[in-house]
SEDRENTI-133537 format. One line per 5 residues: their letters; for each residue x, y, z of C-alpha. Coordinates in Angstrom, 1 decimal. Each point is the difference from the previous one (the first is absolute). Layout:
BEGIN
a) X,Y,Z | ... $
//
This chain:
BEGIN
xxxxx) -48.4,-13.8,-4.7 | -0.2,-1.7,3.4 | -0.5,-3.5,-1.5 | 2.8,0.6,-2.5 | 2.4,1.2,2.6 $
xxxxx) -1.0,-3.2,2.2 | 0.6,-2.3,-2.9 | 3.1,1.4,-1.1 | 1.3,-0.2,3.7 | -1.0,-3.4,0.1 $
xxxxx) 1.7,-1.0,-3.0 | 3.1,1.9,0.8 | 0.2,-1.5,3.4 | 0.6,-3.4,-1.4 | 3.3,1.3,-1.7 $
xxxxx) 1.2,2.3,2.5 | 1.6,-2.4,2.3 | 2.2,-1.4,-2.8 | 0.6,3.2,-2.0 | 0.1,3.1,2.4 $
xxxxx) 0.9,-1.5,3.3 | 2.2,-2.7,-0.8 | 3.9,0.8,-0.8 | 0.1,1.1,-3.7 | 1.8,-2.5,-2.1 $
xxxxx) 3.5,1.0,-0.8 | -0.5,0.3,-3.5 | -2.8,2.7,0.3 | 2.4,2.2,2.4 | 1.7,3.1,-1.6 $
xxxxx) 3.3,-1.5,0.0 | 3.3,1.7,-0.3 | 3.0,-1.5,-1.5 | 2.3,-2.4,1.6 | 2.8,1.4,1.9 $
xxxxx) -2.1,3.4,0.5 | 1.5,1.9,2.8 | -2.2,1.3,2.9 | 1.2,2.4,2.6 | -0.5,2.9,2.2 $
xxxxx) 1.5,3.6,0.0 | 1.2,2.3,2.8 | 2.4,3.1,0.2 | 2.7,0.7,2.5 | -1.3,3.3,1.6 $
xxxxx) -3.6,-1.2,0.2 | 0.8,-3.1,2.0 | 3.6,-0.3,1.5 | -0.3,2.5,2.7 | 3.5,0.1,2.1 $
xxxxx) 0.4,3.6,-1.7 | 2.8,0.6,2.2 | 1.5,-3.1,0.6 | 3.3,-1.8,-0.9 | 1.6,3.1,-1.8 $
xxxxx) -3.1,0.9,-2.3 | 0.2,3.4,-1.2 | -3.1,2.0,-0.4 | -1.9,0.3,-3.3 | -2.1,2.7,-1.4 $
xxxxx) -3.2,-1.8,1.1 | 1.4,0.0,3.7 | 0.1,3.7,-0.3 | -3.0,0.6,-1.8 | -2.3,-2.2,2.3 $
xxxxx) 1.5,1.9,3.0 | -1.1,3.3,-1.4 | -3.2,1.1,1.2 | -3.1,-0.2,-2.3 | 1.7,-2.2,-2.4 $
xxxxx) -1.5,-3.4,0.7 | -3.3,-1.2,1.4 | 0.0,0.7,3.7 | 3.7,0.6,-0.2 | 0.6,-3.9,-0.6 $
xxxxx) 3.6,-1.0,-0.5 | 1.9,-3.2,-0.9 | 2.1,0.0,3.1 | -1.4,-3.2,0.9 | -2.5,-1.1,-2.8 $
xxxxx) -0.4,-3.7,0.0 | 3.4,-0.5,2.0 | 0.9,-2.4,-2.8 | 3.7,0.7,0.6 | -0.3,-2.1,3.2 $
xxxxx) -3.0,-2.5,-1.1 | 1.2,-0.6,-3.6 | -0.2,-3.8,1.1 | -3.4,0.2,0.9 | -0.9,1.7,-3.3 $
xxxxx) 1.8,-2.8,-2.1 | -2.1,-2.3,1.9 | -3.2,1.8,-1.0 | 1.3,-0.3,-3.6 | 0.9,-3.5,0.5 $
xxxxx) -3.6,-0.6,1.2 | -1.4,1.5,-3.1 | 2.1,-2.3,-2.4 | 1.8,2.9,-1.8 | 3.0,-0.7,-2.2 $
xxxxx) 1.2,3.7,-0.1 | 0.3,3.1,2.3 | 0.6,3.2,-1.3 | 1.4,2.4,2.7 | 2.1,3.2,-0.2 $
xxxxx) 3.3,0.8,1.5 | 0.6,3.3,1.9 | 2.4,2.0,-1.7 | 1.0,2.0,3.4 | 0.5,-3.2,2.0 $
xxxxx) 2.6,-1.2,-2.4 | 1.7,3.6,-0.7 | -1.3,2.1,2.9 | 1.3,3.0,-2.0 | -1.1,-1.2,-3.2 $
xxxxx) 3.5,-0.5,-1.0 | 3.4,-0.9,1.6 | 0.6,-2.8,2.3 | -2.6,-2.7,0.0 | -1.7,-1.2,3.3 $
xxxxx) 0.8,-3.6,0.3 | -2.5,-0.4,2.7 | -2.8,1.3,-2.4 | 1.2,-2.5,-2.5 | 0.0,-2.9,2.2 $
xxxxx) -3.6,0.4,0.8 | -0.8,-0.4,-3.7 | 2.1,-2.9,0.0 | -2.0,-1.6,2.7 | -3.1,0.8,-1.9 $
xxxxx) 1.0,-1.4,-3.1 | 1.4,-3.2,1.6 | -3.3,-0.4,2.0 | -2.0,0.1,-3.1 | 2.2,-2.4,-1.8 $
xxxxx) -0.2,-2.5,2.7 | -3.9,0.1,-0.5 | 0.3,-0.2,-3.6 | -1.0,3.4,-0.8 | 1.8,2.0,-2.7 $
xxxxx) 1.1,3.2,1.0 | -0.7,2.8,-2.3 | 1.7,3.4,1.0 | -0.9,3.5,-0.8 | 2.8,2.4,0.4 $
xxxxx) -1.8,3.2,0.6 | -3.8,0.4,1.2 | 0.2,3.9,0.8 | 1.9,-0.1,3.3 | 2.8,2.3,-1.5 $
xxxxx) 2.9,0.6,2.6 | -0.6,3.5,1.4 | 3.7,0.6,-0.1 | 0.3,0.4,-4.0 | 0.3,3.6,-0.8 $
xxxxx) -3.0,1.1,-1.9 | -1.6,-3.4,-0.2 | -1.3,-1.1,-3.5 | 0.6,3.9,-1.1 | 3.7,-1.0,-0.2 $
xxxxx) 1.4,-2.2,-2.8 | 2.7,-1.1,2.4 | -2.9,-1.9,1.9 | -0.4,-2.2,-3.2 | 3.7,-0.8,0.1 $
xxxxx) -0.1,-0.7,3.8 | -3.1,-2.7,-0.7 | 2.1,-1.7,-2.4 | 2.8,-0.4,2.3 | -2.5,-1.3,2.5 $
xxxxx) -1.4,-2.4,-2.5 | 3.4,-1.3,-0.8 | 0.9,-0.8,3.6 | -3.5,-1.7,0.6 | 0.1,-2.2,-3.0 $
xxxxx) 3.5,-0.9,0.5 | -0.7,-1.1,3.7 | -3.3,-1.7,-0.7 | 0.0,-1.3,-3.3 | 1.3,-3.3,1.1 $
xxxxx) -3.3,-0.7,1.2 | -2.4,2.5,-1.4 | -0.7,-0.6,-3.7 | -2.3,3.1,-0.8 | 0.4,3.7,0.8 $
xxxxx) -2.5,2.8,-0.6 | 1.9,3.4,-0.1 | -2.7,2.4,0.7 | -3.6,0.1,1.2 | -2.5,2.5,-1.7 $
xxxxx) 1.7,2.8,-1.5 | -3.0,2.6,0.2 | -0.3,-0.5,3.7 | 3.6,0.9,0.9 | 0.2,2.8,-2.6 $
xxxxx) -3.5,1.7,-0.6 | -1.6,-0.8,3.3 | 3.2,0.9,1.8 | 1.2,3.0,-1.8 | -2.9,1.4,-2.1 $
xxxxx) -3.3,-0.6,2.3 | 1.7,-0.4,3.5 | -2.0,-2.7,0.9 | 3.1,-2.4,0.8 | 3.2,0.6,1.3 $
xxxxx) 2.0,2.5,-0.1 | -3.3,1.6,-0.4 | 1.1,2.8,-2.8 | -2.0,1.9,-2.4 | 2.5,1.1,-2.8 $
xxxxx) -0.6,1.3,-3.7 | -0.4,-2.3,-3.0 | 3.6,0.6,-1.0 | 1.4,-1.4,3.3 | -2.4,-2.8,0.2 $
xxxxx) 0.7,-1.1,-3.7 | 3.8,-0.1,0.9 | -0.7,-2.0,3.3 | -2.1,-2.5,-2.3 | 3.2,-0.3,-2.2 $
xxxxx) 2.3,-0.6,2.9 | -2.6,-2.8,1.3 | 0.4,-1.9,-3.2 | 3.5,0.8,-0.3 | 0.5,-1.5,3.2 $
xxxxx) -2.0,-3.2,-1.0 | 2.4,-0.4,-3.3 | 3.1,0.4,1.9 | -1.1,-2.3,2.7 | -0.7,-2.7,-2.8 $
xxxxx) 3.6,0.5,-1.2 | 1.3,-0.3,3.3 | -1.9,-3.3,0.9 | 1.2,-1.4,-3.3 | 3.6,0.7,0.8 $
xxxxx) -0.1,-1.3,3.4 | -2.7,-2.7,0.4 | 0.5,-3.5,-0.7 | -0.5,-1.1,-3.4 | -3.8,-0.9,-0.6 $
xxxxx) -1.4,2.7,2.4 | -3.1,1.4,-1.5 | -0.6,3.8,0.1 | -3.1,1.9,-0.4 | -2.1,2.9,1.8 $
xxxxx) -3.2,0.2,1.6 | -2.2,2.8,-1.6 | -3.7,1.3,0.7 | -0.4,1.0,-3.8 | -3.2,1.5,-0.7 $
xxxxx) -2.4,-2.6,-1.5 | -2.0,1.0,-2.6 | -3.1,-2.4,-0.8 | -2.0,0.5,-3.3 | -3.4,0.9,0.7 $
xxxxx) -1.3,-2.7,-2.4 | 2.1,-2.9,-1.2 | -0.1,1.1,-3.8 | 3.0,0.6,-2.2 | -0.1,3.9,0.1 $
xxxxx) -0.2,0.0,3.8 | 2.6,-2.5,0.5 | 2.2,2.0,-2.3 | -0.9,2.8,2.3 | 1.1,-1.5,3.2 $
xxxxx) 3.3,-1.1,-1.5 | 0.6,3.6,-1.2 | -1.0,1.4,3.4 | 2.3,-2.7,1.9 | 3.0,1.2,-2.0 $
xxxxx) -0.6,3.8,0.2 | -1.3,0.0,3.6 | 2.8,-1.6,1.3 | 2.6,1.9,-2.0 | 2.1,1.5,2.8 $
xxxxx) 0.4,-3.5,1.8 | -0.6,-3.5,-1.5 | -0.2,1.2,-3.6 | 3.5,1.5,0.2 | 1.4,-2.8,2.0 $
xxxxx) -1.2,-2.5,-2.6 | 0.7,1.9,-3.2 | 3.2,1.8,1.2 | -1.4,3.6,-1.0 | -2.6,2.6,1.0 $
xxxxx) -3.1,-0.1,-2.5 | -0.2,3.1,-2.4 | -3.4,0.5,1.6 | 1.4,0.4,3.7 | 2.9,2.2,-1.1 $
xxxxx) -2.6,2.1,-2.2 | -2.5,0.3,3.3 | 3.0,0.9,2.3 | 1.5,2.6,-2.3 | 2.7,2.3,1.8 $
xxxxx) -0.8,-2.4,3.3 | 1.4,-3.1,-1.7 | 2.7,-1.7,1.9 | 3.7,0.6,-0.6 | 1.5,-3.2,-1.5 $
xxxxx) 3.9,-0.7,-0.1 | 1.5,-1.8,-2.8 | -0.6,-3.8,0.7 | -2.6,0.4,2.6 | -2.9,-1.5,-2.2 $
xxxxx) 2.1,-3.2,-1.0 | 0.6,-0.5,3.8 | -3.5,0.6,0.8 | -1.2,-2.4,-2.9 | 2.5,-3.0,1.5 $
xxxxx) -1.8,-3.2,-0.9 | -2.1,-1.7,2.6 | -0.6,-3.6,0.7 | -3.8,0.7,1.3 | -2.0,2.7,0.8 $
xxxxx) -2.3,0.2,3.4 | -3.4,1.8,-0.3 | -1.6,1.3,3.1 | -3.7,0.1,-0.9 | -3.1,1.3,2.0 $
xxxxx) -2.3,2.0,-2.2 | 0.1,1.2,-3.6 | -1.1,3.1,-2.3 | -2.5,-0.7,-2.8 | 0.6,1.1,-3.3 $
xxxxx) -1.7,0.3,-3.4 | 1.0,0.7,-3.5 | -0.6,3.7,-1.3 | 1.3,2.2,-2.7 | 2.5,1.8,1.8 $
xxxxx) 3.7,0.2,-1.0 | 0.7,-2.4,3.0 | -2.7,-2.5,-1.2 | -1.7,-0.6,3.4 | -1.9,1.7,2.8 $
xxxxx) -0.2,-1.0,3.6 | -3.5,-0.4,1.2 | -0.3,1.4,3.8 | -1.5,-2.5,2.5 | -3.6,0.7,0.9 $
xxxxx) -0.7,0.9,3.5 | -1.9,-3.2,0.4 | 3.1,-2.2,-0.6 | 0.5,-2.6,2.6 | 3.3,0.1,2.2 $
xxxxx) 1.5,-1.4,2.8 | 0.8,1.4,3.3 | 2.8,2.3,-1.6 | -2.1,2.1,-2.3 | 2.7,-0.1,-2.6 $
xxxxx) -0.3,-3.7,-0.6 | -3.0,0.1,-2.3 | -1.3,-3.4,-0.9 | 0.7,-1.2,-3.5 | 1.6,-3.2,0.1 $
xxxxx) 0.8,-0.2,-3.9 | 2.9,2.4,0.8 | 1.9,-3.3,0.8 | -0.3,-1.5,-3.5 | 0.5,3.3,-1.9 $
xxxxx) 3.0,1.1,2.3 | 1.8,-3.2,-1.2 | -1.2,0.0,-3.5 | 0.7,3.7,-0.9 | 3.6,-0.1,1.3 $
xxxxx) 0.7,-3.6,-1.7 | -1.7,1.1,-3.5 | 2.2,3.1,0.0 | 3.5,-1.0,1.2 | -0.1,-3.7,-0.4 $
xxxxx) 1.2,-0.4,3.9 | 1.1,-3.8,0.5 | -1.3,-0.4,3.4 | -2.5,1.9,2.3 | -0.7,-0.1,3.6 $
xxxxx) -2.8,1.6,1.6 | 2.0,1.4,2.9 | -3.0,1.7,1.9 | -3.7,-0.5,-0.2 | -2.4,0.3,3.0 $
xxxxx) -2.3,2.5,2.0 | -0.8,1.3,3.2 | -2.9,-1.0,1.9 | -1.8,1.1,3.2 | 1.1,-3.0,1.9 $
xxxxx) -1.7,-0.6,3.1 | 0.6,-2.7,2.6 | -3.1,-2.0,0.7 | -0.7,-1.0,3.7 | 1.1,-3.5,-1.2 $
xxxxx) 3.5,1.6,-1.1 | -0.6,-0.3,-3.5 | 0.4,2.5,-3.0 | -2.5,-0.8,-2.7 | 1.3,2.1,-2.6 $
xxxxx) -2.2,-1.0,-2.9 | 0.4,3.4,-1.8 | 3.7,-1.0,-0.3 | -0.9,-3.4,-1.3 | -2.3,1.4,-2.5 $
xxxxx) 2.8,2.3,-1.2 | 2.6,-2.5,-0.1 | -2.1,-2.6,-1.5 | -1.2,2.1,-3.1 | 3.6,1.3,-0.5 $
xxxxx) 1.5,-3.5,-0.2 | -2.7,-1.0,-2.3 | 1.1,2.8,-2.3 | 3.7,-1.0,0.6 | -1.0,-3.7,-1.1 $
xxxxx) -1.1,1.4,-3.1 | 3.2,1.5,-0.8 | 1.7,-3.6,0.5 | -2.5,-1.6,-2.0 | 0.9,2.4,-3.0 $
xxxxx) 3.6,-0.9,0.3 | 1.4,3.2,1.7 | 3.1,-0.7,1.9 | -1.3,0.5,3.4 | 2.4,-1.9,2.4 $
xxxxx) -1.3,0.9,3.6 | -2.3,1.9,2.1 | 1.0,1.9,3.3 | -3.1,1.0,2.2 | 0.3,3.2,1.7 $
xxxxx) 0.2,-0.3,3.0 | 1.1,-2.9,2.3 | -0.8,2.3,3.1 | -1.9,3.1,1.0 | 2.7,2.7,0.0 $
xxxxx) 1.1,3.6,0.1 | -1.9,1.3,-3.0 | 2.2,2.9,-0.9 | -2.0,3.4,0.5 | -3.1,-2.0,1.1 $
xxxxx) 1.9,-1.5,2.9 | -1.7,-2.9,1.8 | -3.5,1.1,-1.3 | -0.2,-2.3,-3.0 | 0.5,-3.8,0.2 $
xxxxx) 1.3,-1.8,-3.0 | 1.3,-3.0,1.4 | -1.4,-3.7,-0.1 | 1.2,-0.2,3.5 | -1.6,2.3,2.6 $
xxxxx) 2.6,1.8,2.2 | -0.8,1.5,3.6 | 2.8,2.6,-0.1 | 0.0,0.2,3.9 | 0.9,-3.7,0.4 $
xxxxx) 1.1,-1.0,-3.3 | -2.3,-3.0,-0.1 | -0.4,-1.3,-3.6 | -3.4,-1.6,-0.8 | -0.6,-1.6,-3.5 $
xxxxx) -3.2,1.6,-1.6 | -2.5,-1.9,-2.1 | 1.9,1.1,-3.0 | 3.1,-1.7,1.4 | -1.8,-3.0,-0.1 $
xxxxx) -1.5,0.5,-3.4 | 3.3,0.7,-1.4 | 1.4,-3.1,1.7 | -2.4,-2.0,-2.0 | 0.8,1.9,-3.3 $
xxxxx) 3.5,-0.8,0.4 | -0.8,-3.7,0.9 | -2.1,-0.4,-3.1 | 2.2,2.2,-2.4 | -3.5,1.5,-1.0 $
xx) -2.6,2.6,0.9 | -2.2,-1.4,2.6 $
//
């Protein structure tokens, strides 16, 4: 064995400098389509800070994070990354990466401190400056109108149907003011997080635990808000404005890539996302969802489902981790397979490692609904990032996560699925909601005391991915 091993090593050494250690020929790289958009993503309450400046009103996350016991060590977004003041520095970080797009959200209460009424022109001016700075650096702005920071002043929050109408008015105003420079708008981000996690589980703001009937009505108000906003943007934005949403649809991966299990994953995708993405794409609730909820099903007014099903130009998918399914003989035709306790995960235990989710997340929704354009609007992971004595952050686990996920995304493009771009989560370490500052998702390390930004190893890797338009 020793002799054989030595011989193999000697044979390999004559080839390794040319094959393994030299730059791989371009033809061998996992190349993405020409004009593929590479970007990063953030959210207003997670990075902006300036919570009480320039007329911004409080959001439910201000109230929630200042309530004892709701966030890790009582952390708040009062300062966060101070991107409100340091946005030019953050645009420079984007420029250094070579990205062509930046997805960020607008703080609703910075524009309408009371949720409705008179707009705050100082708040609007901030976002105009951000957009102008991005365009000056040849970075396309992709705006999310709502990323969970609901104005505290809105009576009842998402329990009230009036909130959906207020959101449409806000969407109309923003699109009218910014569509001369912004061509892509996302209405909402992740329905389940501002409905179920906020009003059912109490994990997120406003931290309520309501019964099923009320939660289902809140879900309905959320997707109605999206539909009303789509119509409002169409009516107020410039011709050619593209409209979609960013949704963390549950991704169902067939346990084996055979016909029966692939069909099971497709069925699971439709039924498992019935309250949200399925309702939006089909303009109706599935029979299965209504049957399961029974008397707790939401009250639907005439015309609601047509509004909810307003046609979209694209769908954004936030994908981190999947559920595995197999075909079975049940009425629904599939069964979810629980993760074994040995399933590897990232620093955030909910991010279980299964990179094929990026392929199946795209494939399932396109196969079901023939969506014309897909963006991966979030993908990334937390890491136990540690500064070395030399001042580096060698986040090799994040590189492993991203490289494997992008390999799966590359598979979608080679098979002809209409993936137009990828937004890495996130540009910066930031306020990670209930986890406060305990979990770091950024490819730039942030010292939250000094606000110093330091590129991690993952930032250098992503810069090369973008430069080569290929998995590196």
